[in-house]
N, C-alpha and C positions, 0 to 999 in steps of 0.2 A: 330667708335665713339674711337676706338681705346681703349685704360686702361678705360676712363670715363663710368661710369654709367649712364643710361635713368634718375636714378628716386633718387639717392643718389650724394648730392654732398657735400663737398669736395671728391672727389673719384677718385685716380692718383696718378702719376708721378710728384713729381716736382723737380726742381735741385738745390743744396744747396752753399753754396759761394766756397765750394771746389771739385765743379762738379761732386758731386756725387748724383745719384737718389737716395729719400726719397719715398716710395709708403704710401698711405694713403688710408684710409677707414673708413669716418664716416659716422657713420649708426643711429647715435640718437641724441638727442637735451644734452643729457647728455656727449656723447662724443664732441660734438660740445663743449660745454661752458668750455669743458677742457683742449681740445686742443686750442683754445682761448686765455684763462687762463695760462696756464700750459708752452706751447710751444710757442705760437705766443707773447704771452705778450701781448693780447689783450682783455680781460676780456670783455669791452664794447662793444665788434664787436656785441656778439649774439643781441645784443640791435637794432642794427642797421637795419631797417624795410627791406632790398634788403637780410638778413641774418640770420631772427630772426626763421626763419625756413625750413626746409628742402623743402619743394614746394618753397618755393623764393629763396632757394640757387640756387636749380635746375634751374631756373624760371632766374637766374641773375648769372647762371654759368661764364658766361666770367669774372665775376667783384668778385667773391666767389675766382676764381681759379686764380687770378688778385693776390687780398689781400691778400690770402695763399703764391702764389709762390716767392710775392716781400718778404714777412719775411721770408721764408724757405732761397730765397736766398741770405741774412744776415748772416746766421749760419751756421756755420758746420752741415756736416753729422751727427756726435758724439754728438755734443754739441744738435742739433733736435730732435734726438734718444732719449736722457735722461730722460725726463721726464714721456713719454709715458710708454715706457719698466718699469719704478717703477711703475707707476699707473695701469698698467696692460689694455692698452686700443689697437688699432690697428695703429699702423706706422710700416713698416718695412723697410730696406734698400737695394734700388736696387742694385742686384750685375751683371757687365757684364763677360764676359767671361772666363777674365784674373783670376778674382777674386772667381769663382767658382770653378775653376781648382785646388787652393791652401786652398780652404773653408776646416776647418779640418773633417769638416762631411762627407764629401767626400773625404777622405783620400785613396789612391791606396795602396794597399797591394798584393803581387802576391800569387798566389793560387796555388798549385802543380795538374795536373791533373791526370787520370787515365792512359790518352793517352800521356803522359811526355808535353804538352804544358803548359803553363802559361798564 
């Protein structure tokens, strides 16, 4: 299933307008409603019977992922990540190898060792 989850939807990687990855893991009805209202701009989406609860979203995973993916595809990754970060729920920015190499938390420092190597 790749990054999909067998009993959670939406859960996985979605592509932003600027071609960058967004990983989401919506694990509760509260998070789903907040994602729909705060990020997707679709507060009525949870009222659609196909998306009304986790069981239905998993049953309709292709539609769920398409609904979420189509909206993320209209936003830059920075814009799509603003609301979840402010409201403290699960969404992260996917990182490619080049981005990880320059991530400030993974900065490289030289350390002298007893054997003289670095």
